[in-house]
Steps between C-alpha positions, in 0.01 A plus 500: 500500500701239310307580183594867532865407553498272193345773286752755629791262435378425146455871430848578632648225284325625186602861565857396580538290187351765273706775666820308430412457137364147539205585275559623149875436496654432161673165551631505141387146436583481132443870440748709306694803617308732267463834674151581623582815694775761529633662817677835457757615754756776541865404476566574867305498823130437536258589223183662634204541268471783408874546465607857593718679244616861514458717191822496297623170647506147362437153635601169344220242516538124455240251373468160667267275298354211697321179414328459835412676820868544594710762322800344325763766556749293301282490188649702219221562250483840331170689497351779290464818708231767490422821691140614545613862530819547292541868593530396866661155478730532200656168400865458404698189411699347789791738432272790616618702196333350193123562475295180507327448167380143551657160523552256785730564797521353852567848642371847415602848609216735602555876505274709723378777272229761527469802723293379793364194677367235262495123455590270215432125483805314371402169340725207415349246258656169396480365145213269605297785656578466872501848650613684811446861600682736736372852557767770509398805705700800380532778758684830524 
């Protein structure tokens, strides 16, 4: 009986530590703050994935590059943006007027184009190749 209790306690401890991030946490012991991943969020409210967008409307997305397993919302590193389906997720510069033709920005404006339901993957890539993707689901 005691053996079973010890095994159960050890299992609970291991699961608890790993569930809280005790295993695989980036302690930043001498590591740099070079981005290794990019989170993409909307400018207000929660950002579900896929992000719903009505045809003819726009959404302003923000890139949050991160050097670990915690998103650094204060990091201000521009990314290069890309749309997997430009006729559905048309990219504009942050002013939502000027078409996006390349370059690095921390924010991007996405216009929901097309004539029916379709998706477009919006990618944000840092200069060192870290990438994040948010799917925009355009609906009518």
